[in-house]
C-alpha positions as CSV (number, residue, x, y, z in Angstrom):
1,M,-5.8,-9.5,-17.4
2,K,-2.5,-9.2,-15.6
3,A,0.7,-10.4,-17.3
4,R,2.0,-13.6,-15.7
5,L,5.5,-14.1,-14.4
6,P,7.8,-16.6,-16.2
7,A,7.1,-20.3,-15.7
8,A,10.1,-20.5,-13.3
9,W,8.2,-18.2,-10.9
10,T,4.9,-19.9,-10.9
11,A,6.0,-23.5,-10.0
12,L,1.9,1.5,19.1
13,A,5.3,2.2,20.4
14,L,7.6,0.1,18.3
15,A,9.6,-1.4,21.2
16,A,6.5,-2.4,23.1
17,T,4.8,-3.7,20.0
18,L,7.8,-5.9,19.1
19,A,8.1,-7.2,22.7
20,A,4.4,-8.2,22.5
21,I,4.9,-10.2,19.3
22,A,8.3,-11.8,20.1
23,P,9.6,-14.4,17.8
24,A,8.7,-17.3,20.1
25,R,5.1,-16.8,19.0
26,A,6.1,-17.8,15.5
27,A,5.8,-21.5,16.4
28,E,2.1,-21.3,17.4
29,P,0.0,-23.4,15.1
30,G,-1.8,-21.2,12.6
31,K,-0.6,-17.9,14.1
32,V,0.3,-15.3,11.5
33,V,1.3,-11.8,12.6
34,I,0.7,-9.2,9.9
35,T,2.0,-5.6,10.0
36,Q,0.8,-2.6,8.1
37,S,1.6,1.2,8.1
38,N,-1.9,2.5,8.9
39,D,-5.5,1.2,9.1
40,G,-7.1,2.8,6.0
41,F,-8.9,1.6,2.9
42,L,-5.6,0.5,1.4
43,Y,-6.1,-2.8,3.2
44,G,-9.7,-3.5,2.0
45,P,-9.3,-7.1,0.9
46,L,-7.5,-7.9,4.2
47,H,-10.2,-6.2,6.2
48,I,-12.8,-8.3,4.4
49,A,-10.8,-11.5,4.8
50,R,-10.7,-11.0,8.6
51,A,-14.3,-9.8,9.0
52,R,-15.9,-12.6,7.0
53,G,-13.8,-15.3,8.6
54,Y,-11.9,-16.3,5.4
55,L,-8.6,-16.5,7.3
56,R,-10.1,-18.7,10.0
57,E,-11.6,-20.9,7.3
58,E,-8.1,-21.4,6.0
59,G,-6.7,-22.3,9.4
60,V,-5.0,-18.9,9.8
61,D,-5.1,-17.2,13.2
62,A,-4.2,-13.7,12.0
63,E,-3.1,-10.8,14.2
64,V,-2.9,-7.5,12.5
65,I,-0.8,-4.7,14.0
66,V,-0.7,-1.1,12.8
67,M,2.8,0.2,13.1
68,G,2.5,3.8,12.1
69,G,4.9,3.7,9.2
70,G,6.1,1.3,6.5
71,A,9.7,1.2,7.8
72,K,8.6,0.0,11.2
73,A,6.2,-2.5,9.7
74,M,8.9,-4.0,7.5
75,S,11.4,-4.0,10.3
76,A,9.1,-6.2,12.4
77,V,9.1,-8.8,9.5
78,L,12.9,-8.6,9.0
79,S,13.5,-9.2,12.7
80,G,11.1,-12.2,12.8
81,S,8.7,-10.5,15.2
82,A,6.0,-10.6,12.5
83,H,5.5,-12.7,9.4
84,I,3.9,-10.6,6.7
85,Y,4.2,-6.9,5.9
86,V,1.3,-5.5,3.8
87,G,2.5,-2.4,2.0
88,A,4.2,-0.6,-0.8
89,P,7.2,-1.9,-2.8
90,F,9.7,0.7,-1.6
91,E,10.3,-0.9,1.8
92,L,10.7,-4.2,-0.1
93,I,13.3,-2.8,-2.5
94,N,15.2,-1.0,0.3
95,A,15.4,-4.3,2.3
96,A,16.5,-6.3,-0.7
97,E,19.2,-3.8,-1.5
98,R,20.5,-4.3,2.0
99,G,20.8,-8.0,1.3
100,Q,17.6,-9.1,3.1
101,R,15.9,-12.2,1.5
102,V,12.3,-10.9,1.2
103,K,9.7,-11.2,-1.5
104,A,6.2,-10.0,-2.4
105,F,4.1,-13.2,-2.9
106,A,0.6,-11.7,-3.4
107,E,-0.9,-8.4,-4.4
108,I,-4.1,-6.7,-3.1
109,V,-3.9,-3.2,-4.7
110,D,-2.7,-2.9,-8.3
111,R,-2.6,0.8,-8.9
112,V,-1.5,3.8,-6.9
113,M,-4.3,4.3,-4.3
114,I,-3.4,7.8,-2.9
115,S,-4.2,11.4,-3.7
116,L,-2.0,14.4,-3.4
117,V,-3.9,16.9,-1.3
118,L,-2.9,20.6,-1.3
119,R,-3.9,23.0,1.5
120,S,-6.8,25.2,0.4
121,D,-5.1,28.4,1.5
122,V,-2.0,27.6,-0.5
123,A,-4.2,26.7,-3.5
124,A,-5.9,30.1,-3.3
125,R,-2.6,31.9,-2.9
126,I,-1.0,30.4,-6.0
127,G,-4.2,30.2,-8.1
128,I,-4.5,26.5,-8.6
129,A,-7.5,24.2,-8.6
130,A,-8.3,20.5,-8.9
131,D,-9.4,21.0,-12.5
132,S,-6.4,23.0,-13.6
133,P,-4.3,21.3,-16.4
134,V,-2.0,18.6,-15.2
135,P,1.2,20.6,-16.1
136,A,0.0,23.6,-14.1
137,R,-0.7,21.4,-11.1
138,I,2.8,19.9,-11.2
139,A,4.3,23.4,-11.6
140,A,2.3,24.5,-8.6
141,M,4.4,22.3,-6.3
142,K,7.5,24.3,-6.9
143,G,8.7,25.9,-3.6
144,L,6.2,24.0,-1.5
145,K,6.7,21.7,1.5
146,L,5.8,18.2,0.3
147,G,4.9,15.8,3.1
148,I,5.9,12.1,3.1
149,S,5.7,9.3,5.7
150,S,9.4,8.6,5.7
151,P,12.5,9.1,3.5
152,K,12.8,6.8,0.5
153,S,9.1,6.0,0.6
154,S,6.6,5.6,-2.2
155,G,5.4,9.1,-1.5
156,E,8.8,10.5,-2.1
157,A,9.1,8.6,-5.3
158,L,5.8,9.9,-6.5
159,Y,6.8,13.5,-5.9
160,R,10.1,13.1,-7.6
161,N,8.5,11.5,-10.6
162,L,5.8,14.2,-10.9
163,L,8.3,17.0,-10.5
164,R,10.6,15.4,-13.1
165,Q,7.7,15.3,-15.6
166,G,7.3,19.1,-15.0
167,R,11.1,19.6,-15.6
168,L,11.6,20.4,-11.9
169,D,14.2,19.1,-9.5
170,A,12.9,17.8,-6.2
171,D,16.0,18.6,-4.3
172,R,16.2,22.1,-5.6
173,D,12.6,23.2,-6.3
174,A,10.7,21.7,-3.3
175,D,11.1,20.8,0.3
176,I,10.3,17.1,1.0
177,V,9.4,16.7,4.7
178,P,8.8,13.4,6.6
179,V,5.8,13.7,9.0
180,G,4.7,10.1,9.5
181,S,1.5,8.5,8.1
182,G,-2.2,8.2,8.8
183,S,-3.5,10.3,11.7
184,A,-0.1,11.8,12.4
185,A,0.2,13.0,8.8
186,L,-3.3,14.4,8.9
187,A,-2.5,16.4,12.0
188,A,0.7,17.8,10.4
189,F,-1.3,18.8,7.3
190,I,-4.0,20.5,9.3
191,A,-1.4,22.3,11.4
192,A,0.2,23.6,8.1
193,K,3.5,21.8,8.8
194,V,3.3,20.7,5.1
195,D,1.6,22.2,2.1
196,V,0.9,18.9,0.3
197,Y,0.6,15.3,1.5
198,T,0.1,11.9,-0.2
199,F,-3.0,10.7,1.6
200,S,-4.9,7.4,1.2
201,S,-8.5,7.0,2.3
202,P,-10.1,7.9,4.7
203,F,-7.4,10.4,5.5
204,K,-7.7,12.1,2.1
205,E,-11.5,12.6,2.6
206,Q,-10.9,13.9,6.1
207,A,-8.3,16.4,4.9
208,V,-10.8,17.7,2.3
209,E,-13.8,17.6,4.6
210,R,-12.1,19.6,7.4
211,G,-11.5,22.5,5.0
212,P,-7.8,22.8,4.7
213,G,-7.4,20.5,1.7
214,V,-8.2,20.3,-2.1
215,V,-7.3,17.2,-4.1
216,L,-4.4,18.1,-6.4
217,F,-4.0,14.7,-8.0
218,D,-6.1,11.6,-7.6
219,M,-3.6,9.0,-8.6
220,S,-6.1,6.1,-8.9
221,A,-7.9,8.1,-11.6
222,G,-5.1,7.5,-14.0
223,E,-4.6,11.1,-15.0
224,V,-0.8,10.9,-14.5
225,A,1.3,8.9,-17.0
226,G,3.1,5.8,-15.9
227,Y,0.7,4.7,-13.1
228,A,-1.8,2.5,-14.9
229,S,-0.4,-0.6,-13.3
230,Y,1.5,-0.5,-10.1
231,P,2.1,-3.0,-7.2
232,Y,0.9,-0.5,-4.6
233,I,0.0,-2.9,-1.8
234,S,1.5,-6.4,-1.7
235,L,2.0,-9.1,0.9
236,I,5.7,-9.3,1.6
237,A,7.5,-11.9,3.8
238,R,10.9,-13.3,4.4
239,D,12.0,-16.2,2.1
240,D,12.7,-18.6,4.9
241,W,9.1,-18.1,6.3
242,L,7.6,-18.5,2.8
243,D,9.5,-21.8,2.3
244,G,9.1,-23.0,5.9
245,E,5.3,-22.4,6.4
246,P,3.6,-23.5,3.2
247,A,0.2,-24.2,5.0
248,K,0.1,-20.7,6.5
249,V,1.2,-19.0,3.2
250,G,-1.4,-20.9,1.2
251,G,-4.1,-20.2,3.7
252,V,-3.4,-16.5,3.6
253,V,-3.4,-16.4,-0.2
254,R,-6.7,-18.4,-0.5
255,A,-8.4,-16.2,2.1
256,I,-7.3,-13.0,0.2
257,A,-8.6,-14.5,-3.1
258,K,-12.0,-15.2,-1.4
259,A,-12.1,-11.6,-0.1
260,M,-11.3,-10.2,-3.6
261,A,-14.0,-12.4,-5.2
262,F,-16.6,-11.2,-2.6
263,L,-15.5,-7.5,-2.9
264,H,-15.9,-7.4,-6.7
265,A,-19.0,-9.7,-6.9
266,D,-21.0,-8.2,-4.1
267,R,-20.4,-4.5,-3.9
268,A,-23.3,-3.9,-1.5
269,G,-22.0,-6.7,0.8
270,A,-18.4,-5.4,0.6
271,R,-19.7,-1.9,1.5
272,A,-21.6,-3.3,4.5
273,V,-18.5,-5.1,5.8
274,L,-16.2,-2.1,5.4
275,R,-18.8,0.2,6.9
276,E,-18.6,-1.9,10.0
277,V,-14.8,-1.7,9.9
278,F,-14.8,2.0,9.5
279,S,-17.9,2.6,11.8
280,K,-16.4,5.7,13.3
281,L,-16.3,7.6,10.0
282,D,-19.0,10.0,9.1
283,E,-21.3,8.6,6.4
284,P,-20.3,11.1,3.6
285,I,-16.6,10.5,4.2
286,F,-17.1,6.7,4.2
287,E,-19.2,6.8,1.0
288,T,-16.7,9.0,-0.9
289,A,-13.8,6.8,0.2
290,F,-15.5,3.5,-0.6
291,A,-16.6,4.7,-4.1
292,A,-13.1,6.1,-4.9
293,N,-11.2,3.0,-3.8
294,M,-13.2,0.1,-5.3
295,R,-11.4,0.6,-8.7
296,S,-8.0,0.0,-7.1
297,Y,-8.5,-3.4,-5.5
298,A,-6.9,-6.2,-7.5
299,R,-9.2,-9.0,-8.7
300,C,-6.6,-11.7,-8.2
301,P,-3.6,-12.0,-5.9
302,D,-1.1,-12.8,-8.7
303,I,1.7,-10.3,-9.4
304,D,2.4,-8.3,-12.6
305,P,6.2,-8.2,-13.2
306,G,5.9,-5.2,-15.4
307,A,4.4,-3.3,-12.5
308,F,7.4,-4.1,-10.4
309,E,9.6,-2.7,-13.2
310,T,7.8,0.6,-12.7
311,A,8.6,0.5,-9.0
312,L,12.3,-0.2,-9.7
313,A,12.3,2.8,-12.1
314,E,10.9,5.0,-9.2
315,Y,13.6,3.6,-6.9
316,R,16.2,5.0,-9.3
317,L,14.7,8.5,-8.8
318,V,14.8,8.3,-5.0
319,A,18.1,6.5,-4.6
320,G,19.9,8.2,-7.5
321,K,21.2,4.8,-8.7
322,E,20.1,1.6,-10.2
323,A,18.9,-1.1,-7.9
324,T,21.2,-4.2,-7.8
325,V,18.2,-6.5,-7.5
326,G,15.8,-7.4,-10.2
327,V,12.1,-8.3,-10.3
328,D,12.9,-12.0,-9.8
329,R,14.4,-11.2,-6.4
330,L,11.5,-9.0,-5.4
331,A,8.4,-10.9,-6.3
332,T,7.1,-14.3,-7.1
333,N,3.8,-16.0,-8.1
334,R,5.1,-19.5,-7.1
335,Y,3.4,-19.5,-3.7
336,A,0.1,-17.9,-4.9
337,A,-0.1,-20.4,-7.8
338,A,0.4,-23.4,-5.5
339,A,-2.2,-22.0,-3.0
340,L,-4.9,-21.4,-5.6
341,A,-4.3,-24.7,-7.4
342,A,-5.0,-26.5,-4.1
343,R,-8.5,-25.0,-3.7
344,P,-11.5,-27.3,-4.0
345,K,-13.2,-27.2,-7.4
346,G,-15.7,-24.3,-7.6
347,A,-14.0,-22.3,-4.8
348,P,-14.6,-18.5,-5.1
349,G,-11.7,-16.4,-6.3
350,C,-9.8,-15.9,-9.6
């Protein structure tokens, strides 16, 4: 069971996209604009909440926009062009460090849900394999081009932490290269612009299936110390929106809780829903991705404060300094607790 926060807590072209979701739309009844970096398995509970109509049941008219990067997705929320960013904690910490009043108010993935994939030709050249000892796999990254979506991202933090565990210096012993996310990152990996990339599903499976990749680390498997609990994908919004739109916030939280309950109680049903969402994927790729990611979806949208401490520790590695904000500025269970308490008796969810 997750640790609970203290009691005080519980009471696309970017320009074209932002023009299309101008702030004037924020006043529409029930309308909630949600941004995310890519359209992969990271967002499983949100996919299910949309596909099964849970958001509509809660009075939420959701529009989800894939922005092609976490920084762009967060920028839309900060500007007021969107309401919720669904993503990793680094964009949240970076924004809070700049004085922005934003918080994570629910969680959908509670462990790192990516894999480090190494090009097969590089693996053969340096003599490393997926079943090599962990220290050897870390050491193998020395001198390689390590792909990330953008600077100061969760991918960069992961590389820096792993290299530090291997007594390596990320600035001296590797080349960290921003190449975007999702399909753009997959294309860069296939074209050998980077040697390693931090892929989520289904891009991980596609990288391996197409021949150039071998999984160096599956972070969700728990083989690397320090990642047993991590707020990898959370729902993040501005404080003023959270306080000003309680009906929408509550509706989103309850819909996500329903989706989580369905996902974990009815694996076959969840598989059928996600198969429709990812209908263009080849069956073997889908099956591998679905099986690998089920273990990473949270069972309840409440937030573990200790997990955010892990994210802050990683921030220190990337920024080279302590964050000036603490967990209480970054995350809260107040909105989720109120939303779940308002459900009818016997409602599905945690």
